C-alpha positions as CSV (number, residue, x, y, z in Angstrom):
1,X,-13.9,54.2,8.0
2,X,-10.5,53.7,6.2
3,X,-7.4,51.6,7.5
4,X,-5.3,53.5,9.7
5,X,-2.2,53.8,7.2
6,X,-4.4,55.5,4.9
7,X,-6.0,57.5,7.5
8,X,-2.6,58.9,8.3
9,X,-1.9,59.5,4.8
10,X,-5.1,61.3,4.3
11,X,-4.5,63.8,7.2
12,X,-1.3,64.7,5.8
13,X,-2.8,65.2,1.9
14,X,-5.5,67.2,3.7
15,X,-3.1,69.4,5.6
16,X,-1.2,70.1,2.7
17,X,-4.0,71.4,0.9
18,X,-5.3,73.4,3.8
19,X,-1.6,75.2,4.2
20,X,-1.7,75.7,0.2
21,X,-5.1,76.9,-0.5
22,X,-3.8,79.1,-3.4
23,X,-2.9,76.1,-5.2
24,X,-6.7,74.8,-5.0
25,X,-8.6,78.2,-5.2
26,X,-9.9,77.3,-1.6
27,X,-11.2,80.1,0.6
28,X,-11.4,80.6,4.0
29,X,-14.5,83.1,4.1
30,X,-16.9,80.0,4.1
31,X,-18.8,77.9,6.6
32,X,-16.6,75.0,7.7
33,X,-18.8,72.2,6.1
34,X,-18.2,74.3,2.7
35,X,-14.6,74.7,3.3
36,X,-14.6,70.8,3.7
37,X,-16.1,70.1,0.6
38,X,-13.7,72.2,-1.1
39,X,-10.8,70.3,0.6
40,X,-12.7,66.8,-0.5
41,X,-12.9,68.1,-4.0
42,X,-9.2,69.2,-4.2
43,X,-8.1,65.9,-2.8
44,X,-10.3,64.1,-5.7
45,X,-7.5,65.8,-8.1
46,X,-4.8,63.3,-6.8
47,X,-4.6,59.9,-8.1
48,X,-4.0,58.7,-4.6
49,X,-7.3,59.7,-3.2
50,X,-9.6,59.7,-6.1
51,X,-11.5,56.8,-4.3
52,X,-12.2,58.4,-0.9
53,X,-16.0,60.2,0.0
54,X,-16.5,63.0,2.0
55,X,-18.0,61.0,4.8
56,X,-14.6,59.2,5.4
57,X,-12.6,62.5,5.0
58,X,-14.6,64.2,7.8
59,X,-14.5,61.4,10.2
60,X,-10.9,61.1,9.8
61,X,-10.6,65.0,10.3
62,X,-12.9,64.7,13.7
63,X,-10.9,62.0,14.8
64,X,-7.6,64.1,14.6
65,X,-9.5,66.9,16.3
66,X,-9.0,69.3,13.0
67,X,-9.9,72.8,13.6
68,X,-10.2,75.2,10.8
69,X,-9.3,77.9,12.9
70,X,-5.9,76.6,13.6
71,X,-5.2,76.3,9.9
72,X,-6.4,79.8,9.4
73,X,-3.5,81.1,11.8
74,X,-1.1,79.6,9.6
75,X,-3.0,80.7,6.1
76,X,-4.3,84.3,6.2
77,X,-6.9,84.6,3.7
78,X,-4.7,87.4,1.8
79,X,-2.0,84.7,0.9
80,X,-0.3,85.6,-2.2
81,X,-1.4,83.5,-4.8
82,X,1.5,81.6,-6.5
83,X,0.7,80.4,-9.9
84,X,2.7,78.6,-12.0
85,X,4.2,80.5,-14.9
86,X,4.9,79.3,-18.5
87,X,3.2,76.1,-18.2
88,X,1.6,75.0,-21.5
89,X,-2.4,74.4,-21.1
90,X,-4.1,71.3,-22.4
91,X,-6.2,71.7,-25.6
92,X,-9.2,70.7,-23.5
93,X,-10.1,71.5,-19.9
94,X,-13.0,70.1,-17.9
95,X,-15.4,71.4,-15.2
96,X,-18.6,70.0,-13.5
97,X,-21.6,71.4,-15.3
98,X,-22.9,73.4,-12.3
99,X,-19.3,75.4,-11.4
100,X,-19.9,78.4,-13.4
101,X,-21.4,80.6,-10.4
102,X,-20.5,83.6,-8.4
103,X,-17.9,86.3,-9.1
104,X,-14.7,84.3,-8.3
105,X,-12.5,82.4,-10.4
106,X,-14.0,79.2,-11.7
107,X,-12.1,76.1,-11.2
108,X,-11.0,74.0,-14.2
109,X,-9.6,70.4,-14.3
110,X,-7.0,69.2,-16.7
111,X,-8.4,65.6,-16.5
112,X,-12.0,64.6,-17.2
113,X,-12.2,61.8,-14.7
114,X,-11.5,64.6,-11.9
115,X,-14.3,66.5,-13.1
116,X,-16.5,63.5,-13.4
117,X,-15.9,62.6,-9.9
118,X,-16.5,66.0,-8.6
119,X,-19.8,65.9,-10.5
120,X,-21.0,62.6,-9.5
121,X,-20.3,63.4,-5.8
122,X,-22.2,66.7,-5.9
123,X,-25.1,64.7,-7.4
124,X,-24.8,61.5,-5.2
125,X,-24.9,59.5,-8.3
126,X,-22.0,58.8,-10.5
127,X,-24.6,58.1,-13.6
128,X,-25.9,61.4,-13.5
129,X,-22.6,63.0,-13.5
130,X,-22.4,65.9,-15.8
131,X,-19.3,67.6,-17.1
132,X,-18.3,70.4,-19.8
133,X,-15.4,71.1,-21.8
134,X,-13.8,74.2,-22.7
135,X,-11.5,74.8,-25.9
136,X,-8.5,76.6,-24.1
137,X,-7.1,78.1,-27.6
138,X,-10.5,79.5,-28.6
139,X,-11.1,80.7,-25.1
140,X,-7.8,82.4,-25.0
141,X,-8.5,84.2,-28.3
142,X,-11.8,85.5,-26.7
143,X,-9.8,87.1,-23.6
144,X,-10.2,84.5,-21.0
145,X,-7.4,84.5,-18.9
146,X,-6.3,81.2,-17.4
147,X,-4.3,80.7,-14.5
148,X,-2.5,77.1,-14.0
149,X,-1.8,76.3,-10.1
150,X,0.3,72.9,-10.4
151,X,-2.0,70.8,-9.1
152,X,-4.0,69.5,-11.9
153,X,-6.4,72.8,-11.6
154,X,-6.5,75.9,-13.8
155,X,-8.1,78.8,-12.7
156,X,-10.3,81.0,-14.9
157,X,-11.0,84.7,-14.4
158,X,-14.2,86.7,-15.2
159,X,-16.1,83.4,-16.5
160,X,-19.7,84.4,-16.0
161,X,-22.6,82.2,-16.9
162,X,-23.4,84.5,-19.9
163,X,-19.9,84.9,-21.1
164,X,-19.1,84.0,-24.6
165,X,-17.1,80.9,-24.0
166,X,-16.6,78.0,-26.1
167,X,-18.1,75.4,-23.8
168,X,-19.8,71.9,-24.9
169,X,-21.3,69.2,-22.8
170,X,-19.0,65.9,-22.6
171,X,-21.0,63.1,-23.8
172,X,-19.6,60.5,-21.2
173,X,-19.8,56.9,-22.4
174,X,-21.2,54.6,-19.7
175,X,-18.0,52.3,-20.2
176,X,-15.9,55.5,-19.0
177,X,-18.1,55.9,-15.9
178,X,-18.2,52.2,-15.2
179,X,-14.4,51.8,-15.4
180,X,-14.2,54.9,-12.9
181,X,-16.5,53.4,-10.4
182,X,-14.8,49.9,-11.0
183,X,-11.4,51.6,-9.8
184,X,-13.2,53.2,-6.8
185,X,-14.7,49.5,-6.0
186,X,-11.3,48.0,-6.0
187,X,-10.0,50.7,-3.7
188,X,-12.8,50.6,-1.3
189,X,-12.6,46.5,-1.0
190,X,-9.2,47.1,0.6
191,X,-9.0,50.2,2.3
192,X,-12.5,50.4,3.7
193,X,-13.1,49.0,7.3
194,X,-16.6,48.3,7.1
195,X,-18.1,45.0,6.1
196,X,-21.3,45.9,4.7
197,X,-19.5,48.8,2.5
198,X,-16.8,46.3,1.6
199,X,-19.2,43.4,0.8
200,X,-21.1,45.5,-1.9
201,X,-18.2,46.8,-3.3
202,X,-16.8,43.0,-3.9
203,X,-20.0,41.9,-5.1
204,X,-20.0,44.7,-7.8
205,X,-16.8,43.6,-8.7
206,X,-17.5,40.0,-9.1
207,X,-20.6,40.9,-11.2
208,X,-19.2,43.3,-13.5
209,X,-15.6,41.7,-14.3
210,X,-14.1,38.2,-14.9
211,X,-13.5,36.5,-11.7
212,X,-9.8,35.7,-12.6
213,X,-9.1,39.8,-13.1
214,X,-10.9,40.5,-9.7
215,X,-9.0,37.9,-7.8
216,X,-5.6,38.8,-9.5
217,X,-6.3,42.7,-8.7
218,X,-6.9,41.9,-4.9
219,X,-4.1,39.5,-4.6
220,X,-1.6,42.5,-5.6
221,X,-2.7,44.1,-2.2
222,X,-1.4,41.0,-0.3
223,X,2.3,43.0,-0.6
224,X,0.8,46.3,1.0
225,X,2.9,46.9,4.1
226,X,-0.4,47.4,6.4
227,X,-1.7,44.2,7.8
228,X,-5.0,46.0,7.9
229,X,-5.0,46.0,4.0
230,X,-4.0,42.5,3.7
231,X,-6.8,41.5,6.0
232,X,-9.3,43.5,3.8
233,X,-7.8,41.4,0.9
234,X,-8.8,38.0,2.6
235,X,-12.0,39.2,3.6
236,X,-12.8,40.3,0.2
237,X,-11.8,37.0,-1.4
238,X,-14.1,35.4,1.2
239,X,-17.2,37.6,0.1
240,X,-17.7,36.0,-3.3
241,X,-18.5,32.4,-1.4
242,X,-21.0,33.8,0.9
243,X,-23.5,36.7,0.8
244,X,-22.6,37.6,4.3
245,X,-18.9,38.3,5.8
246,X,-17.2,35.5,7.8
247,X,-15.4,37.0,10.6
248,X,-12.6,34.6,12.1
249,X,-14.4,34.4,15.5
250,X,-18.0,33.6,14.4
251,X,-19.4,30.3,13.1
252,X,-20.0,29.6,9.6
253,X,-23.1,31.1,8.1
254,X,-26.3,29.2,6.8
255,X,-26.0,27.1,3.8
256,X,-28.6,29.2,1.9
257,X,-26.1,32.2,2.2
258,X,-23.6,30.4,-0.2
259,X,-23.1,32.0,-3.4
260,X,-22.1,28.5,-5.1
261,X,-21.2,30.0,-8.9
262,X,-18.6,32.2,-7.7
263,X,-15.6,30.7,-5.5
264,X,-12.1,31.2,-5.9
265,X,-9.9,29.4,-8.6
266,X,-7.5,26.8,-7.7
267,X,-4.8,29.0,-8.8
268,X,-5.9,31.5,-6.9
269,X,-5.9,29.6,-3.7
270,X,-2.5,28.3,-4.4
271,X,-1.5,32.0,-4.5
272,X,-3.0,32.7,-1.1
273,X,-1.0,29.6,0.3
274,X,2.3,31.1,-0.7
275,X,1.5,34.4,0.5
276,X,0.1,32.9,3.9
277,X,3.7,31.2,4.3
278,X,5.4,34.6,4.3
279,X,2.7,36.3,6.6
280,X,3.9,37.4,10.0
281,X,1.0,39.0,11.5
282,X,-1.3,36.7,13.5
283,X,-4.4,38.9,12.8
284,X,-3.6,38.5,9.1
285,X,-3.4,34.6,9.4
286,X,-6.9,34.5,11.3
287,X,-8.5,36.0,8.1
288,X,-6.4,34.0,5.7
289,X,-7.5,30.7,7.9
290,X,-10.9,31.9,7.6
291,X,-11.0,32.4,3.6
292,X,-9.5,28.8,3.3
293,X,-12.3,27.5,5.9
294,X,-15.0,29.2,3.6
295,X,-13.6,27.4,0.5
296,X,-13.4,24.2,2.1
297,X,-16.8,24.5,3.3
298,X,-17.5,24.9,-0.2
299,X,-15.9,21.8,-1.2
300,X,-13.2,23.3,-3.4
301,X,-9.9,22.7,-1.7
302,X,-10.1,18.7,-2.6
303,X,-7.8,19.1,-5.6
304,X,-5.0,21.0,-3.6
305,X,-5.6,19.3,-0.3
306,X,-1.7,18.5,0.2
307,X,-0.4,21.9,-0.3
308,X,-3.2,23.2,2.0
309,X,-2.1,21.0,4.7
310,X,1.4,21.8,4.2
311,X,0.4,25.5,4.4
312,X,-1.8,25.1,7.4
313,X,0.7,23.2,9.5
314,X,3.7,25.7,8.6
315,X,1.8,28.7,9.7
316,X,0.4,26.9,12.9
317,X,3.3,28.4,15.3
318,X,2.2,32.0,14.2
319,X,-1.4,31.6,15.0
320,X,-2.6,33.2,18.5
321,X,-6.5,33.1,18.3
322,X,-8.2,30.1,20.1
323,X,-11.0,29.9,17.1
324,X,-8.3,29.9,14.5
325,X,-6.7,27.3,16.2
326,X,-9.8,25.2,16.2
327,X,-10.6,26.2,12.6
328,X,-7.1,24.9,11.7
329,X,-7.8,21.4,13.3
330,X,-11.2,21.2,11.7
331,X,-9.8,22.2,8.4
332,X,-6.8,19.6,8.7
333,X,-9.3,17.0,10.1
334,X,-11.5,17.2,7.2
335,X,-8.7,17.1,4.5
336,X,-6.7,14.3,5.9
337,X,-7.5,11.2,7.3
338,X,-6.0,11.6,10.7
339,X,-5.9,14.7,12.4
340,X,-2.6,16.2,13.0
341,X,-1.5,17.2,16.6
342,X,-1.8,21.0,15.9
343,X,-1.7,21.8,19.7
344,X,1.7,20.3,19.9
345,X,2.9,22.4,17.0
346,X,1.6,25.7,18.3
347,X,2.6,24.7,21.9
């Protein structure tokens, strides 16, 4: 499931598409699951939602008691199609290779990325994504009529399978697919509330990108106003140390689950300490302390122990969880010769 703030935004975006089907070429004359898939593919045209999957969309709509019949009342199926006039078309338009079917208008996409996403989801495998491109000038010269929607989608009328259309398959480089998948993994690591899904995303990132780059990208999300996102950042930064997640209220995992080669750099830990001192939410601090605990368990805090001690003592008054209080005490005890009276600071 995605974090609550993104869930609310997703509902609003989906409702906009449902209330403006003319912009996306969506028909209400379909079964509900087909309609949901069309909404899903329409969401993929937005930079905000290129990373979501249809499973999360369906769950969000179900939890918000979405009913297609309610939308139908507001959007009659004979709604006049408002097409953006006078827009200059790109020289190339893209579409999944299985898109030409039926008698209705074909949806073409202005961005290759969108066509790749749609094809990858349809095939349940991004490596098997298959996309074609069309030369718009040649197509217009041959009589094909294009209708831009204003939503990154262009409709093509009378585009049958056997039509004389200048279509060619796009030879997608592995680099392009890899970069796209990496973007999705970053979003999943901070917006998905599922430890298994999240840990897989984090491992993929650390396996395919330089450690410093991954850490810098994740830390950027510590400025997100949603505390759930910030929790996910700390959880994601903790995953490389262990092959399993480390929730704040659970004991440390067995030593054999340690992934020794990948632990946070001192520079990254220093940035985390700075963000911790600014953090006001106790739940976020629980995960921040947990991340420090994991690093210390791996012996990676010795070189910056004084800064860690100062930070833990500074945030102590904001910590509420009993387990986190004990974790702080143990952390300070390991890093100093004398254990500070943390309970007196917390009150």
